[in-house]
C-alpha positions, 0 to 999 in steps of 0.5 A: 884095175889094180887089186889089193889083198889084205891078210889080217891075222889075229893070234889068239894063242901064245907059243913058247917062241924063243927067237930073240938071239940069246947071246949074253948073260947080263942078268940083273943082280937084283935079288942078291941079298935074298938068294943063295949063290947056287953053291948049296949056300943058304937061300931064302927057303933054307931056313925053313927046315920045319918038320918034314921039309929040308933045304940047304944040302951042303955039297956031298950030303943030298945023295946020302939023304936021298938013298935013305928015303922010300925009293919007290916014293923017290922014283915017283918024284924023279919021274914027276920032276924029270930028273934021270936018276938020284944023282941028277936030283942030288946035285940040283938039291946041292946047287939050288938053295931054292929046291927042297924036299918034303918027307911026309912023316909025322915022326921024321924031323928032316934036320939033317942028311941022315934022318929021313923016314924010309917009308914016308911019302916024298915030294919036291918043293920050290920056295922061289926066292928069286921071284921076290921083287925088292921094294927099291927095285926101279924099272928102266922105263918110267911108265908103268902102264896104269891101265890095261891095254884093249884086249877079249878072250876070243881075239887078241885085239878085243878088249879085256873083260869088263872089271864086273866080270872079275870073279867069272873070268874064264879062258876056256870054259869047255876044258876039263882041267882048270888053273884057279886064280883065288885072289880072295884069300883063304884059310889052309889047314890039313895039308903038307903046307901045315904043321904044329907051327903052322896048323892054320895059314890065313892068306889075306886077298889080293890087295894093293892098298890098306883096305883088304876088305874091299876090292878097289877099282884098281885091284879089279883092273889088276886082277883082269890083267893078271888073268889075261897074261896067265891065260896067254901063257896057257892058251896053247893048252886044253885048260881053263885059266879061271877066277871061278872057284873050282872046288865050289864048282864040283871040279875034282881035285885031279883036274884043277890047281888052286893058286892062292894070290895074295899076302907075304911069304912070311905067312909060311916063315919064308922069303919067296915070291911063290911057292909050290910042290913039284909035279903035283897037277893031276893028284886026286887030293889037295894035300899039296895044294894050293900053289902060293903067289905072295903079291905083297912080295911082288912090288905090292901086287904089280900085274906084270910080276904077279902073272909071271909069278903065277904062270912060274909056280903053276909050271912047277906043279906041272913038273917044271924046274927053274930055267937058270944060267951057268956062270964062269966059275961053274955055279948056276944062277937059278933065275935067268932073266933073259936078254934082248927082250926075251926071258923064260917064264921059269926064270926071272921073267919080270924084266923083259917084255916077252916071256915064254916057255922054253927048252934051254935055247939060250946060251948057258942054259943050265938045263934043257927041259922041254917045258911045253911038251912036259905041260902038254903030258899033263894038260894036253895041247889045245884043239886046232880050230882050223886046217893045216894043209892046203886041202884043209885050210879054213876058207875065208869070206871077204867083205868087198868094197870098191876094188878091195876085199878084206877078211880077218880070222882067228886061230890057235898054233898050239905046238911046234910045227903045227899049222893054221891055214886059211885060204881064198881066191885072190885076183891079180894084184898086191896082197897085204897081210898082218899078224896080231898077237895079244895086246900089251898091258901098258908097256908090258907085253902079254903075247907069247908068239913070235910070229912069222908069215909065209904066202904060198901059191896053190901048189904050195910054192912060196910067194913071199915071207916076212918076220919081225925081228924087232917085235911079235907082230908081222906085216908084209905084202905080196905081188900076185902075178894072176889070180888064183888060190893064195896060201898065207902061212903064220908060224913061229920064228922060234920053238912054236907058233900061233896062227894068222889071218885074213885076206883081201882082194880085187874088183872082184869079190874074193871067193875063198881060197887063200891060206895062212899057215904056222909052221 
């Protein structure tokens, strides 16, 4: 009797995969009125030269400024932000108007390139003008995806958590490190964000309507969708993305980053979608917390825009710079918006269905930071729950019905080259397999993995492989000429991968032994 073997793969993790052929630069010029031109001219953050904070370095001035600050402090900044030396940082300050420098001195007004204190603490800051979405921006598609698609924290095909759990969302509760998404507003005092002109910063709660006192059904639904999107972006790391108050829960400052989500950037006298100090995650005090995401400036709190901005700003706190693109005249557009359905998280990723961490794999990239490796230096990669060789592959126990046996498993591929492998004993016949990634929110994708699958025999020889060049999910079949151990391998078609898997077989119950693996 002909046997059918199915491999159904549910991918929980997201890997920053870039397999979409980045060959063009059709950056949408949506934000020209709010941004600098990449040549050191005034950007939105440049008018914020209040005490200790300086943007807008004319060409040829930044190096002299840097040479006049505490070099021991500056060296720490270079390491945290992954700049090779003073010259590299000076070039970035002069070419990217949204990158600024903060000198923590009560006596130094940072207004010119020669007034920095030689003993003060130094930090970098991004005021992300390119993340502010114009109120007149109209998406290319008319449907905005008003409701979150079904999707649990355990499996990509599970539904989003209920709105009743909105203040108890937690993607990895056992993780020591936390990314705290704070939608409830608050007052910020005694931090580097404050000075004589801003002794208190009162941030209102996240709101999409005129009533900021209560969270409506829509707002609670949005918060769940935002949390799920950010959790997916960080699912390959050993970190808990949560709406639980990390400070109240007793988490030490070095183990959490608070992201305050609400209000407008006018609260800081800026014009930006979000702002954050660079490379500060892991610091043992809250001087440079929180990071801000100004939801009122993101299409009035539109979930897709907010979750992209949150991941972007948290990326800065891990030490990441902007993913931009070089223009023909030699200047840099600091926010690459992607093409062909893909964009880097550290660019402007609102306008593409797939956004991922990057290492400058696209044409014309302004820098080659390996986002995943840098973040892993702060958070570590998530532990694997399955084997990664034929010998250690996780066995599958299928359910048998008539001549067909089916099984499904969930796994995480947390880094490039890693493998999630599963195995089962299959009879002769046809094996069908599929890999599922996190469901979209409406028409907006949240999954990071661009999956591919290989089916291997017991000796590790490839039987077949499959990749979806037009999307993220993968399906396929393999004809098995004889019974035995089969290996199904799921990997990323780009930098990273997630995982796979389930298998099914014939009139005999499938014994365990087929494998799915990412590579």
